[in-house]
N, C-alpha and C positions, 0 to 999 in steps of 0.2 A: 504494500500500500504506500502511496506517495504521502509524505508529510505535507501539511499545508503551512502557509506562512505563519499563522498564529502558533503552531507547534514549534516551528523553527525559532521564533522569537522567544517563546517560553523556555526552550532548551538553552538558548544563549544566555538568557537572564539568570539561569540557574548556575552559570559558570563565570559570570563577569561581575565587576564592581559597578554599582550604580550610585551616582552622586545625587543625593536629594536636592531638589531645586532650591529650597529656602537657604540652606547653608552655602550653596554655590552662589546665590545672589549676594549673600552677606560677605562672602570672601572675594568677590570680583571687584577689581582685577587682582590676581595673585600671580606674581612673577614666576612661580614654580609650576603654573598650570598653563597649558596651551589649549585653548578652546578650538575645536575643529568642527566646522560646519560642513556636513557631507551632503546637504541638500543640493538639488539641481540649481544651477545658476539662475534660472528663471524664478525659482522660489526666493532665492536670496535677493535678487533685484526687486521683486515685487514686495517682499515683506521686511527687508532689512536683515541685520544679523546682530549677534552679540558683539559689543565693541571689543576690538582687538582679536577677534576670532580669525583664524585662517580658513579659507575655503578650499576644501579638497573633495572634489566630486566623488561620490561613492564608486562610480565606475572606474576611477583611476587610483583609488586608495592603495590597493596592494602594490601597484607599480611605483607609486610615489614613496612608499615605505621601504621597499626592497632596495638595499644599497647596491645590488648588482644589476638593477634595472636601468635602462637608458633614461627612464623618466624619473629617477630618484630625486627627491627633494630633501635637501640637507636639514630642513627644520625637523624632520622625523628622526634624525640621528642624535638628538639631544637626550641622552640617557638621564640627565638630571632633571628633566621635566616630566610632568604627568600630562598625558594627552586625554582630554575629555571630549568625546565625540558627541555630536547632537544632530538630529534631523528634526522634522516637524513634530512627531509624536513619540519618538524613542523606540520605533520598531527597526528602522534601517540602522540606527546607531547601535542598537543591541547586536545586530548581525555583524556590523562593521567591527565593533569592539571584540567580538568573539573571533572574527577572522584575524585581527591584529594579534590576539593572544595565540592563535594557531600558528602565526608566523614567528612567534617567539618574543613578542613585546610583552613586558610585564608591567609597564608603566602606563596602562590604559584603563579607562573607565568610560561610562556614558552618562549623559544627563537625564535624570528621571523626568519623564513627561516631555522632553525635548523643548524645542523652541516655543511651542504652544504654551507649555507650562511656564516658561521663562516670561513670556509676554503677560500671561494671565496673572502672574504674581508680581507684576510691576517692574520687571527687569528692564534696564536701559537697552535701547535698540538704536543701532546706527544705520543710516541709509547706505545702501550699496548701489553705486552707479552702474548702469549698463556698460558692458565692455565692448560695445560695438564700435 
């Protein structure tokens, strides 16, 4: 039987660290944390993002993290940082965080409730200009 998306997210959540939204809001910005927005660029442009977050599209994440990939981004080589991934509702970010753990990253977590929870709880949002 094929697992559905909800089952995959539940399995990932059982193995990853989830950062509750309220403490994340209270601690932001924290120089030891890199917030990573994995939403599609259209979502980021339309809704904004958490100030200081880097945008790493979900479809490129494994390639950007892999130091042997031609697409590697140095930001992900910072072993002294904790990378907190977020998407709209914390489903894609749960899967992304699990994938990063599977790649060997231990300094990863994801934001409970995602960007939606951040906004709902009054988190600051910065506008992201279109890259056209």
